[in-house]
MIPALO-138268 format. One record per residue (C-alpha): residue number from 0; x, y negated, z. Coordinates in steps of 0.5 Angstrom, whole numbers, always signed. Layout:
N
R   i    px    py    pz
R NUM     X     Y     Z
...
***
This chain:
406
R   i    px    py    pz
R   0    +8  +194    +8
R   1    +1  +191    +9
R   2    +0  +185   +14
R   3    -7  +186   +18
R   4   -11  +181   +21
R   5   -16  +183   +26
R   6   -22  +179   +28
R   7   -27  +182   +33
R   8   -34  +178   +34
R   9   -39  +180   +39
R  10   -47  +177   +37
R  11   -54  +179   +38
R  12   -56  +184   +32
R  13   -62  +180   +28
R  14   -63  +186   +23
R  15   -65  +193   +25
R  16   -60  +197   +28
R  17   -58  +203   +24
R  18   -52  +207   +21
R  19   -47  +202   +16
R  20   -42  +204   +12
R  21   -34  +203   +13
R  22   -31  +201    +6
R  23   -23  +201    +4
R  24   -19  +201    -1
R  25   -23  +196    -5
R  26   -18  +192   -11
R  27   -20  +185   -12
R  28   -21  +183   -19
R  29   -22  +175   -18
R  30   -19  +169   -15
R  31   -22  +166    -8
R  32   -26  +161    -9
R  33   -27  +158    -2
R  34   -34  +154    +0
R  35   -34  +150    +7
R  36   -41  +151   +11
R  37   -43  +148   +18
R  38   -40  +150   +24
R  39   -34  +151   +21
R  40   -35  +157   +17
R  41   -33  +158   +10
R  42   -35  +163    +5
R  43   -32  +167    -1
R  44   -34  +172    -6
R  45   -30  +178    -9
R  46   -31  +182   -14
R  47   -28  +190   -14
R  48   -27  +196   -18
R  49   -32  +202   -18
R  50   -27  +205   -12
R  51   -33  +207    -7
R  52   -41  +208    -8
R  53   -44  +203    -3
R  54   -50  +206    +0
R  55   -56  +202    -2
R  56   -56  +196    -6
R  57   -55  +191    -1
R  58   -52  +189    +6
R  59   -52  +183   +10
R  60   -49  +184   +17
R  61   -50  +179   +22
R  62   -49  +177   +29
R  63   -51  +170   +32
R  64   -54  +165   +26
R  65   -48  +167   +22
R  66   -47  +172   +17
R  67   -41  +176   +17
R  68   -40  +179   +10
R  69   -46  +181    +5
R  70   -44  +186    +0
R  71   -49  +187    -7
R  72   -47  +191   -12
R  73   -40  +190   -14
R  74   -39  +184   -10
R  75   -38  +183    -3
R  76   -38  +175    +0
R  77   -35  +174    +6
R  78   -37  +168   +12
R  79   -31  +168   +16
R  80   -29  +162   +21
R  81   -24  +157   +19
R  82   -18  +161   +22
R  83   -19  +167   +17
R  84   -20  +163   +11
R  85   -12  +162    +9
R  86   -12  +169    +9
R  87   -18  +170    +4
R  88   -15  +164    +0
R  89    -9  +168    -1
R  90   -12  +174    -4
R  91   -11  +175   -12
R  92   -13  +180   -17
R  93   -10  +187   -16
R  94   -10  +186    -9
R  95   -13  +191    -4
R  96   -17  +190    +2
R  97   -20  +195    +7
R  98   -26  +193   +11
R  99   -28  +197   +17
R 100   -35  +195   +20
R 101   -36  +197   +27
R 102   -44  +196   +29
R 103   -46  +199   +36
R 104   -53  +198   +39
R 105   -52  +197   +46
R 106   -56  +194   +52
R 107   -60  +188   +51
R 108   -58  +188   +43
R 109   -51  +187   +44
R 110   -46  +187   +37
R 111   -40  +188   +36
R 112   -37  +187   +29
R 113   -30  +188   +27
R 114   -26  +186   +20
R 115   -20  +189   +18
R 116   -17  +185   +12
R 117   -10  +188    +9
R 118    -6  +184    +4
R 119    +0  +187    +1
R 120    +7  +184    +2
R 121   +11  +184    -4
R 122   +17  +187    -5
R 123   +24  +184    -9
R 124   +29  +189   -11
R 125   +36  +186   -10
R 126   +43  +189   -13
R 127   +49  +187   -14
R 128   +55  +191   -18
R 129   +62  +191   -16
R 130   +67  +185   -15
R 131   +61  +180   -12
R 132   +55  +180    -7
R 133   +48  +178    -7
R 134   +44  +176    -1
R 135   +40  +178    +1
R 136   +41  +185    -2
R 137   +36  +191    -2
R 138   +29  +192    -2
R 139   +27  +185    +0
R 140   +19  +184    +3
R 141   +16  +177    +3
R 142    +8  +175    +4
R 143    +4  +174    -3
R 144    +5  +167    -5
R 145   +11  +166    -1
R 146   +18  +164    -5
R 147   +25  +167    -4
R 148   +32  +165    -5
R 149   +38  +169    -7
R 150   +45  +167    -7
R 151   +50  +170   -11
R 152   +58  +170   -10
R 153   +63  +173   -14
R 154   +70  +176   -10
R 155   +76  +173   -11
R 156   +79  +173   -17
R 157   +72  +175   -21
R 158   +66  +171   -24
R 159   +59  +173   -25
R 160   +58  +176   -31
R 161   +51  +177   -32
R 162   +44  +176   -28
R 163   +38  +180   -30
R 164   +31  +178   -27
R 165   +26  +183   -28
R 166   +31  +186   -34
R 167   +32  +179   -37
R 168   +38  +175   -37
R 169   +38  +168   -34
R 170   +44  +163   -34
R 171   +50  +163   -37
R 172   +56  +165   -34
R 173   +64  +165   -36
R 174   +71  +164   -32
R 175   +69  +160   -26
R 176   +62  +162   -25
R 177   +63  +164   -18
R 178   +56  +163   -15
R 179   +49  +162   -17
R 180   +43  +161   -13
R 181   +36  +164   -16
R 182   +29  +162   -13
R 183   +23  +167   -14
R 184   +17  +162   -13
R 185   +10  +164   -11
R 186   +11  +171   -11
R 187    +5  +175   -13
R 188    +8  +181   -16
R 189   +14  +186   -15
R 190   +20  +183   -18
R 191   +28  +186   -19
R 192   +34  +182   -19
R 193   +41  +184   -21
R 194   +47  +182   -22
R 195   +54  +184   -25
R 196   +61  +181   -24
R 197   +68  +182   -28
R 198   +75  +180   -27
R 199   +78  +173   -29
R 200   +82  +174   -35
R 201   +88  +169   -36
R 202   +92  +168   -42
R 203   +99  +168   -43
R 204  +102  +164   -49
R 205  +109  +166   -51
R 206  +113  +162   -56
R 207  +120  +164   -59
R 208  +123  +163   -65
R 209  +126  +170   -65
R 210  +121  +176   -65
R 211  +125  +181   -60
R 212  +121  +179   -54
R 213  +116  +182   -50
R 214  +110  +181   -49
R 215  +111  +178   -57
R 216  +110  +171   -59
R 217  +103  +169   -59
R 218   +97  +170   -54
R 219   +96  +176   -50
R 220   +91  +176   -44
R 221   +92  +179   -36
R 222   +87  +180   -31
R 223   +87  +176   -25
R 224   +93  +178   -20
R 225   +97  +182   -25
R 226  +104  +182   -25
R 227  +108  +180   -31
R 228  +114  +182   -33
R 229  +117  +177   -40
R 230  +124  +179   -42
R 231  +128  +178   -49
R 232  +129  +185   -51
R 233  +136  +183   -55
R 234  +140  +177   -55
R 235  +144  +175   -59
R 236  +140  +176   -65
R 237  +145  +176   -71
R 238  +146  +176   -78
R 239  +153  +176   -80
R 240  +152  +176   -87
R 241  +149  +169   -87
R 242  +154  +167   -82
R 243  +148  +166   -77
R 244  +146  +168   -70
R 245  +141  +166   -64
R 246  +143  +166   -57
R 247  +137  +166   -51
R 248  +139  +161   -46
R 249  +133  +162   -41
R 250  +126  +160   -41
R 251  +121  +154   -40
R 252  +115  +156   -36
R 253  +108  +153   -35
R 254  +102  +155   -30
R 255  +104  +162   -26
R 256  +111  +162   -30
R 257  +117  +159   -26
R 258  +118  +152   -29
R 259  +125  +154   -32
R 260  +131  +159   -31
R 261  +137  +162   -34
R 262  +137  +169   -37
R 263  +133  +173   -41
R 264  +128  +176   -36
R 265  +122  +173   -31
R 266  +117  +176   -27
R 267  +111  +173   -24
R 268  +104  +174   -22
R 269   +99  +171   -26
R 270   +93  +167   -23
R 271   +92  +161   -29
R 272   +92  +160   -36
R 273  +100  +160   -36
R 274  +106  +159   -42
R 275  +113  +162   -43
R 276  +117  +159   -48
R 277  +124  +162   -49
R 278  +130  +157   -51
R 279  +135  +159   -56
R 280  +142  +156   -58
R 281  +143  +157   -66
R 282  +151  +159   -67
R 283  +155  +159   -74
R 284  +161  +163   -75
R 285  +167  +160   -78
R 286  +172  +165   -81
R 287  +179  +163   -82
R 288  +184  +166   -86
R 289  +191  +164   -89
R 290  +195  +165   -95
R 291  +203  +166   -95
R 292  +206  +166   -89
R 293  +204  +161   -83
R 294  +200  +160   -77
R 295  +193  +157   -75
R 296  +192  +154   -69
R 297  +184  +155   -67
R 298  +180  +161   -67
R 299  +175  +165   -71
R 300  +169  +166   -69
R 301  +161  +164   -66
R 302  +161  +157   -65
R 303  +154  +153   -62
R 304  +151  +148   -67
R 305  +154  +141   -68
R 306  +161  +144   -64
R 307  +167  +141   -67
R 308  +173  +145   -68
R 309  +180  +144   -69
R 310  +184  +147   -74
R 311  +192  +146   -75
R 312  +196  +150   -80
R 313  +203  +151   -79
R 314  +207  +154   -85
R 315  +212  +160   -84
R 316  +220  +160   -85
R 317  +222  +157   -92
R 318  +215  +156   -93
R 319  +210  +150   -93
R 320  +202  +148   -93
R 321  +199  +146   -99
R 322  +192  +145   -98
R 323  +185  +148   -95
R 324  +181  +152   -98
R 325  +173  +153   -97
R 326  +168  +150   -93
R 327  +173  +144   -92
R 328  +171  +136   -93
R 329  +175  +134  -100
R 330  +178  +128   -96
R 331  +181  +133   -91
R 332  +184  +139   -96
R 333  +191  +136   -96
R 334  +191  +135   -88
R 335  +195  +141   -85
R 336  +190  +139   -78
R 337  +183  +137   -79
R 338  +176  +138   -75
R 339  +170  +142   -77
R 340  +163  +140   -75
R 341  +160  +147   -74
R 342  +153  +145   -77
R 343  +153  +151   -82
R 344  +157  +157   -83
R 345  +164  +155   -85
R 346  +170  +159   -88
R 347  +177  +156   -90
R 348  +184  +159   -92
R 349  +190  +155   -90
R 350  +194  +156   -97
R 351  +202  +156   -96
R 352  +207  +157  -101
R 353  +214  +159  -100
R 354  +219  +153  -101
R 355  +226  +156  -100
R 356  +228  +163  -103
R 357  +234  +167  -101
R 358  +239  +170  -107
R 359  +243  +176  -104
R 360  +249  +174  -108
R 361  +254  +180  -108
R 362  +260  +183  -112
R 363  +263  +189  -113
R 364  +270  +192  -112
R 365  +276  +188  -115
R 366  +272  +181  -115
R 367  +268  +176  -111
R 368  +262  +171  -112
R 369  +262  +165  -109
R 370  +257  +163  -105
R 371  +256  +170  -103
R 372  +251  +174   -98
R 373  +244  +171   -97
R 374  +244  +164  -101
R 375  +238  +160   -99
R 376  +235  +156  -105
R 377  +230  +150  -104
R 378  +224  +150  -109
R 379  +226  +146  -115
R 380  +233  +146  -113
R 381  +239  +149  -118
R 382  +244  +154  -115
R 383  +251  +156  -118
R 384  +254  +162  -117
R 385  +262  +164  -119
R 386  +265  +170  -120
R 387  +272  +172  -120
R 388  +276  +178  -123
R 389  +282  +180  -119
R 390  +289  +180  -123
R 391  +289  +185  -128
R 392  +281  +186  -128
R 393  +276  +183  -132
R 394  +268  +182  -130
R 395  +264  +188  -133
R 396  +257  +186  -131
R 397  +253  +181  -128
R 398  +246  +183  -126
R 399  +240  +178  -124
R 400  +234  +181  -121
R 401  +235  +188  -124
R 402  +237  +186  -131
R 403  +243  +183  -135
R 404  +244  +177  -138
R 405  +240  +176  -145
***
């Protein structure tokens, strides 16, 4: 896009009238150096490339007492009123200018001279990727020497990833870089500015003493606004041989995770760095057994660490409690009622022994035994049995536990 300045001047031609050329598309090769002259006129000289052949070696166009412009070889000198001086001052090497001189002889020597100086506007191309904007956008035209500000903004949940100016990176960006402003100053050439964006990524820290959880223990990342399900895949986790197991009792959360909860599953939307800690209770196995006849009050099973378990041993008929064997404090092994603290896996056995015995005393025909039938004899006690033969008979044999006397 070109901006044209038109100056139309009239005056009296002092030189002989004739044919004068029109020049166009001259490329300036030096900066303007303005000099002030009387009557508020300014002058500057430009050199230009060999883009045309001038007719003759020198042309000077005048009106009134003031020269308008003069061409000598590959140089052109402008003599302009003050109002046009800023336009010429902005010319830089590489600018193209168009000059059209129209000189007409009229009655009484009236001269009309027109000068058109065209200045190129500079273009800055602005582009933005997905998830953000740059303003202004597209092909932005600005006058040479002016400045231009560009504002870059990331969409919600995103941040600026990179900004390139003329294919070179500027700035340093990361999560939280939501806006950025870049200013071009004194623009004299074409430029490009582009920006890309990326979605914010947040960390979820997972803590668990057991690995049967998803996501697994450690740090995992998710895009902003991702819906996340965290869960325990197995609870309880048992090692029966070692007599220990772990039971999930819920979670403790931080960031986007609910503060706490029970159960083995939690869903949430992640909008910042977050954490979930799975809480596990340790339990120990209590194994309970017995020898001989008796009852044990208190169950075998899993108990939370630190639980106190009451056990009571009750002997069966004709038995007595002797002691506990296994993981029982030494001071308690003879007590029929004990308290066990489940600070580890334990295995205990209540030992009973028979305290009374039954002797089945029987006599055949033609005799008797006293006492007869099931005779209960306490441990360590003596028992006497008397055998009688009926009149006219005698004792033939006495058998004890299936064998005869020695």
